[in-house]
C-alpha positions, 0 to 999 in steps of 0.5 A: 336873629334870636330863635325861641325854643320850648325845650332843649330837644328843640334847640338841639334839633335846630342846631343839627339842621343849621350847624351839624358840623360845628363843634358843640362839646369839648372835654378837657383833662387839664389842658389836653383835649380828650374828646370833641363832638360836633352837633351831629355826633351829640345828636346821634349819640343822644338819639341812640340812647333815646331810642333804647329808652323808648324801646324799654318803656321808660317814659316817666321813670327815673334813671340813675346816670353813672358816668365819668365826666365826659360826652357819654354823660351828655348824650344820656342826659339829653336822651333822658330830657328828650324822652321824659325820663327823670335823670338822676346823675351821680358820680361814677364809683371809685375803683379803689373803694367800691365797698364804700361807693357802691352802697352810696349808689344803691342808696341814691338809686333806692331813694330816687326810685330809679328803675334802671342805671345808664352807664358805660361798659367800663363802669358796668364791668367794675360795678359788676365785679363788686358782686351782687352783695353790693348791688341787685343787678336784676332788681335795678338793671344796668344799661351799657349805653356806649354799646347800644346800636343806632336806632331811630335817628331822632330824639322823639316828638312826644310832648315834654311834660313840663310839670314833671321833674327833669332831673334829681340832683343830689348834693355831695352830702346827700349821697352818703345818706340820701334823705331829700331830693332836690328837684328841677322842674321840667326843662322848658325854655 
């Protein structure tokens, strides 16, 4: 039987109700399994980030998502979609070349008018070690999502604004000097 879902939040809510312990995400590095999440873990992690987004009054704002490939990105991205926050995913800065990658992140954040950054403790520590000359940490604060405490155990119930962009996607060529934004309209199924 095929269900009809209006949003990804509706789909995830249903999967947790019906198949919470079923595997939904596997992250591989080559042939090695690095991490696996079932629907209940994905839901819990996305809800944790979503609760913080609600707490800081982020609805309608834009968030730079600075993550390595993996499940933390998925949780933050789904939290943004579920809480009407426009996600702006970007590659994590290169440890060995912060003088090049941090200004690119700042340029994307400025072009996208990002209100804050979502990231992990490891990336925040690396970025903050680069110094305030490369990033205004007070002007565009960073939220370390892998240390958030569990909050509300839901992804929200507010209507998803289907007329607003769901996320901004910058191409690899546009991150060095962002001039245009590619928009994806609200993700509604």
